[in-house]
C-alpha positions in Angstrom: -90.7 0.7 -4.4 -89.1 -2.5 -5.6 -87.5 -0.6 -8.5 -86.0 1.9 -6.1 -84.6 -0.8 -4.0 -83.0 -2.5 -7.1 -81.5 0.8 -8.1 -80.1 1.4 -4.7 -78.6 -2.0 -4.6 -77.1 -1.6 -8.1 -75.4 1.7 -7.5 -72.6 0.4 -5.2 -71.9 -2.4 -7.7 -71.5 0.3 -10.4 -69.2 2.3 -8.1 -67.1 -0.8 -7.5 -67.0 -1.7 -11.2 -65.8 1.8 -12.1 -63.2 1.7 -9.3 -61.9 -1.7 -10.5 -61.7 -0.4 -14.1 -59.6 2.6 -13.0 -57.3 0.4 -11.0 -56.7 -2.0 -14.0 -56.0 1.0 -16.2 -53.5 2.3 -13.7 -51.8 -1.0 -13.5 -51.7 -1.2 -17.4 -50.2 2.4 -17.5 -47.6 1.6 -14.8 -46.6 -1.7 -16.6 -46.2 0.3 -19.9 -44.2 2.9 -18.1 -41.9 0.3 -16.7 -41.4 -1.4 -20.1 -40.6 2.0 -21.6 -37.9 2.8 -19.0 -36.4 -0.7 -19.4 -36.3 -0.1 -23.2 -34.7 3.4 -22.5 -32.0 1.9 -20.3 -31.3 -0.8 -22.8 -31.0 1.8 -25.6 -28.6 3.9 -23.5 -26.5 0.8 -22.7 -26.2 -0.1 -26.4 -25.3 3.6 -27.2 -22.7 3.5 -24.5 -21.1 0.4 -25.9 -20.7 2.2 -29.2 -19.3 5.5 -27.8 -17.1 4.1 -25.0 -17.2 4.6 -21.3 -19.9 6.9 -20.0 -18.7 9.7 -17.8 -21.4 11.8 -16.1 -19.0 14.5 -14.9 -15.8 16.2 -16.4 -13.0 18.0 -14.7 -14.1 21.6 -13.7 -11.2 24.0 -14.8 -12.6 26.5 -12.2 -11.2 24.4 -9.3 -7.5 25.6 -8.8 -6.3 22.0 -8.3 -7.8 20.8 -11.5 -6.7 23.8 -13.4 -3.2 23.0 -12.1 -3.6 19.4 -13.4 -4.9 20.7 -16.7 -1.8 22.7 -17.3 0.8 20.1 -18.8 3.7 22.4 -17.8 2.8 22.7 -14.2 4.5 20.7 -11.4 2.1 18.5 -9.4 4.5 17.4 -6.6 3.8 20.3 -4.2 0.1 19.6 -4.0 0.0 15.7 -4.7 3.5 14.7 -3.5 4.1 12.9 -6.9 5.2 14.0 -10.4 3.0 14.1 -13.4 4.7 11.0 -14.7 3.8 9.1 -11.6 0.2 10.1 -12.0 0.1 9.1 -15.6 1.6 5.6 -14.7 -0.9 5.2 -11.9 -3.8 5.9 -14.2 -2.5 3.5 -16.9 -2.1 0.7 -14.3 -5.6 1.0 -12.8 -7.4 2.0 -16.1 -10.9 0.8 -16.1 -12.8 1.3 -19.5 -16.2 0.8 -17.7 -15.7 3.6 -15.2 -18.5 6.1 -14.7 -19.4 9.0 -12.4 -16.6 11.5 -11.7 -14.1 9.5 -13.8 -10.8 8.0 -12.7 -8.7 11.1 -13.2 -10.8 13.1 -10.7 -10.8 10.2 -8.2 -7.0 9.6 -8.5 -6.4 13.2 -7.9 -8.6 13.3 -4.8 -7.0 10.1 -3.4 -3.3 11.4 -3.9 -4.3 14.9 -2.5 -5.9 13.0 0.5 -2.7 11.1 1.1 -0.6 14.2 0.8 -2.7 16.1 3.3 -3.3 13.7 6.1 -6.4 11.8 5.0 -8.5 14.8 6.1 -11.8 14.5 4.3 -12.9 18.1 5.0 -9.7 19.5 3.5 -10.0 17.4 0.3 -13.7 18.2 0.0 -13.0 22.0 0.2 -10.1 21.8 -2.2 -12.2 20.0 -4.8 -15.5 21.5 -4.2 -17.4 18.2 -3.5 -19.1 16.8 -0.5 -17.2 14.8 2.1 -19.3 11.7 1.2 -18.0 12.0 -2.3 -14.4 12.1 -1.1 -15.0 9.1 1.3 -16.4 7.0 -1.6 -13.6 8.0 -3.9 -10.9 7.1 -1.4 -12.3 3.7 -0.7 -12.9 3.0 -4.4 -9.4 4.0 -5.3 -7.9 1.9 -2.5 -9.9 -1.1 -3.7 -8.7 -0.6 -7.3 -5.0 -0.1 -6.3 -5.2 -3.2 -4.0 -6.6 -5.3 -6.8 -3.5 -4.3 -9.0 -0.9 -4.6 -6.2 0.6 -7.8 -7.6 1.4 -6.0 -10.9 3.7 -3.5 -9.1 4.8 -5.2 -5.8 5.9 -8.6 -6.9 8.8 -11.1 -6.5 11.4 -11.0 -9.1 11.9 -13.6 -11.8 14.9 -16.1 -11.8 16.6 -14.0 -14.5 16.4 -10.8 -12.3 18.1 -12.4 -9.3 21.8 -12.0 -10.4 21.3 -8.3 -10.9 19.7 -7.9 -7.4 22.7 -9.7 -5.9 25.1 -7.4 -7.7 23.1 -4.5 -6.2 23.5 -5.8 -2.7 27.3 -6.3 -3.4 27.5 -2.6 -4.2 25.5 -1.6 -1.1 27.6 -3.9 1.2 30.9 -3.1 -0.5 31.7 -6.8 -0.7 31.2 -9.6 -3.2 30.1 -11.8 -0.1 26.5 -10.6 -0.8 26.2 -11.8 -4.3 23.6 -14.3 -3.3 21.5 -11.8 -1.4 18.2 -11.1 -3.2 16.3 -9.0 -0.6 16.4 -7.1 2.8 13.7 -7.8 5.2 12.4 -5.6 8.0 9.3 -4.2 9.6 8.0 -0.8 10.7 5.1 0.5 12.8 2.3 2.6 11.4 0.7 4.9 14.0 -3.1 4.4 14.4 -6.0 5.5 16.4 -6.7 2.5 18.8 -9.7 0.3 17.9 -12.4 0.7 20.4 -12.9 -3.0 21.3 -11.4 -5.6 23.6 -8.4 -6.0 21.3 -7.2 -2.4 21.8 -4.2 -3.3 24.0 -2.8 -5.7 21.5 -2.1 -2.7 19.2 0.1 -1.0 21.9 3.8 -1.5 20.9 6.9 -1.3 23.0 7.2 2.5 22.6 3.7 2.9 24.1 1.8 4.1 21.0 -0.8 2.1 19.0 0.3 0.8 15.7 -0.2 -1.7 12.9 2.9 -3.5 11.5 4.2 -3.4 7.9 6.6 -6.2 7.0 8.4 -5.7 3.8 11.2 -7.1 1.5 13.2 -4.7 -0.6 15.6 -5.2 -3.5 18.9 -3.2 -3.7 17.1 -0.1 -5.2 14.5 0.1 -2.3 11.7 -1.3 -4.4 9.2 -3.3 -2.4 9.1 -7.0 -3.6 6.6 -8.1 -0.9 4.5 -6.5 1.8 2.6 -8.0 4.6 0.3 -5.7 6.7 -2.0 -5.9 9.5 -0.5 -7.5 12.6 -0.9 -5.5 15.9 2.0 -3.5 17.2 2.7 -5.7 20.2 3.5 -8.7 18.1 7.3 -9.3 17.7 8.9 -9.1 14.3 9.8 -12.8 14.2 6.2 -13.7 15.0 4.9 -11.6 12.2 7.4 -13.2 9.8 6.4 -16.8 10.8 2.7 -16.0 10.1 3.4 -14.3 6.8 3.0 -16.1 3.4 6.6 -15.6 2.5 7.5 -17.9 5.5 4.7 -20.3 5.6 4.8 -21.0 1.9 8.6 -20.8 1.6 8.0 -18.7 -1.5 11.1 -16.4 -1.3 14.1 -16.4 -1.6 14.7 -19.3 -3.9 17.1 -22.2 -2.8 20.7 -20.9 -2.8 19.8 -17.2 -2.2 19.2 -15.4 1.1 17.6 -12.3 2.7 19.3 -10.0 5.1 17.5 -9.0 8.3 18.4 -7.5 11.7 18.8 -9.3 15.0 15.1 -9.2 15.7 14.7 -12.1 13.2 16.1 -15.6 13.4 19.2 -16.6 11.4 17.8 -19.5 9.2 18.6 -21.8 6.4 15.1 -23.4 6.3 12.3 -22.9 5.6 13.7 -19.7 4.0 17.3 -18.5 4.3 17.7 -15.3 6.4 21.1 -14.0 7.4 21.2 -11.8 10.5 24.3 -10.0 12.0 26.4 -11.6 14.8 25.2 -11.0 18.3 27.5 -9.5 20.9 29.9 -10.3 22.3 31.6 -10.6 18.9 34.3 -13.2 18.4 37.1 -11.4 16.5 37.5 -8.8 13.8 35.9 -11.1 11.1 32.5 -10.9 12.8 32.8 -7.2 13.5 33.7 -6.6 9.8 30.8 -8.7 8.6 28.3 -6.9 10.7 29.6 -3.5 9.4 29.1 -4.7 5.7 25.8 -6.4 6.6 24.5 -3.2 8.0 25.3 -1.3 4.9 23.6 -3.8 2.7 20.5 -4.2 4.9 20.0 -0.5 5.4 18.2 -0.2 2.0 14.9 -1.4 3.6 14.7 1.2 6.4 15.6 3.8 3.8 12.6 2.6 1.7 10.3 2.9 4.8 11.7 6.4 5.4 11.2 7.5 1.9 7.6 6.2 1.7 6.7 7.9 5.0 8.4 11.1 4.0 6.4 11.3 0.8 3.1 11.0 2.7 4.4 12.7 5.9 1.2 14.5 6.6 -0.5 11.0 6.7 2.1 9.1 8.7 3.4 11.9 11.1 0.4 11.3 13.2 -2.2 8.5 13.9 -4.0 7.6 10.7 -7.5 9.1 10.7 -9.3 6.1 9.3 -11.0 3.1 10.7 -8.2 0.7 11.9 -9.7 -2.0 9.6 -9.0 0.2 6.6 -5.4 1.0 7.6 -3.8 -2.1 5.9 -5.4 -1.0 2.5 -4.0 2.5 2.9 -0.5 1.1 3.7 -0.7 -1.2 0.7 -1.6 1.6 -1.6 1.4 3.7 -0.2 3.7 0.7 -1.0 2.3 0.5 -4.5 2.8 4.2 -5.1 6.3 4.0 -3.7 7.2 1.5 -6.3 5.5 3.6 -9.0 7.7 6.5 -8.0 10.8 4.5 -8.2 9.9 3.4 -11.7 9.4 7.0 -12.8 12.5 8.3 -10.9 10.2 10.4 -8.7 12.7 11.1 -5.9 11.7 12.5 -2.5 14.1 14.5 -0.4 14.4 13.0 3.1 14.6 15.1 6.2 17.9 14.7 8.2 16.2 14.5 11.5 13.9 11.5 10.7 14.8 8.2 12.3 15.7 5.4 9.7 12.3 3.6 9.7 10.2 6.8 10.1 8.6 5.9 13.4 8.0 8.8 15.8 10.5 7.3 18.2 12.9 4.3 17.8 11.4 1.1 19.0 13.1 -1.1 21.6 14.7 -4.1 20.3 12.5 -7.2 20.4 13.7 -10.2 22.5 15.5 -13.0 20.9 13.2 -14.9 18.6 12.0 -18.3 19.7 12.9 -21.0 17.1 9.9 -22.4 15.2 9.1 -25.9 14.1 11.1 -27.3 11.2 13.6 -24.5 11.2 17.3 -25.0 10.6 20.0 -22.6 11.7 21.8 -20.5 9.0 24.8 -19.8 11.2 27.1 -21.8 9.0 26.0 -19.8 5.9 26.6 -16.6 7.7 30.2 -17.9 8.7 30.8 -18.6 5.0 29.7 -15.1 4.1 31.8 -13.6 6.8 34.8 -15.4 5.6 34.2 -14.0 2.0 34.2 -10.4 3.3 37.7 -9.1 2.3 39.9 -7.4 4.8 40.4 -3.8 3.9 44.0 -3.0 3.2 45.4 0.3 4.6 45.5 2.9 1.8 48.8 4.9 1.2 48.5 8.5 2.4 47.8 11.0 -0.5 49.2 14.5 -0.9 46.2 16.0 0.9 46.1 13.5 3.8 47.3 14.5 7.3 48.9 11.9 9.5 
């Protein structure tokens, strides 16, 4: 009986010992498997360093858009709103040798097609044969990469470039009085879906639609030198200026040079020199003549806005279909692409019925800007420039002229 009791008591211990042994064996096998996978990943990484970037997917020639891109003779502008040269320059500027997944070419094409077709994820997903989640990730990734390179394309000129910019504004203004002008300043409104929070009404602008503001400085060719995006539509242009780095850091223009702006902005000498037109009632023909030449020279910046919005009209013709927090990134990308297109001479035809800044309706004029602290008036500089605008002498009639 004692032997049977001993065997009965020993059997559970035996079972426990066997179970413990199996558990230890399983742990050793799992640890060995983890070590083997780590070694495999390390080996794959070393092989990748030797071969170059690892791309898990290639362009599928069965997709019509990719077949179009794969044909070097085909024009891309109808589908992507930019030429092949602009796409090549964009790829060169944001090239990332450690890219993986679908590859940068595929993501760039999806991003451009998305801008050209109103930021519609379902449309892009169907066109490229990928899930909407893939399009969403590609758009955000490309926006992040372009924004990281923004300073390489949208940048202030060097001191050696300033005389050429001044000559360009002299040609635009038809007067040598603008030889010290190195930029035109203005703002425009980007239509958005209102954010669903307590700040919603702050985005309602004077024309009763919700918007985010883009402030930009252009040179005489319409190239953006500086962009500042993000303020709600209800904020006056002068207030946006006074909160922008250009003003707070007095970074541009340099001393002795000026920017041209409309009457929504203050006429200043310090902290930065901004020359605005004379306000009515005008005092004599000199002021009227200066305003006319000033308008010609300054018109380059609304034309730049108009060109950018016309290129991506499917996106800007309606409220942007993205989260309002993502809108500034999209606008910055469009400014980046605008400058690339100027570099490659990628011209867009403007529609005659578009308003100058491309807004759905012209905005009402802001009230007169309130002077800020440490500002000095630029009226005396404006008077000197107005005196330098030559009077136009009457031309003798030609044979084909009728009096």
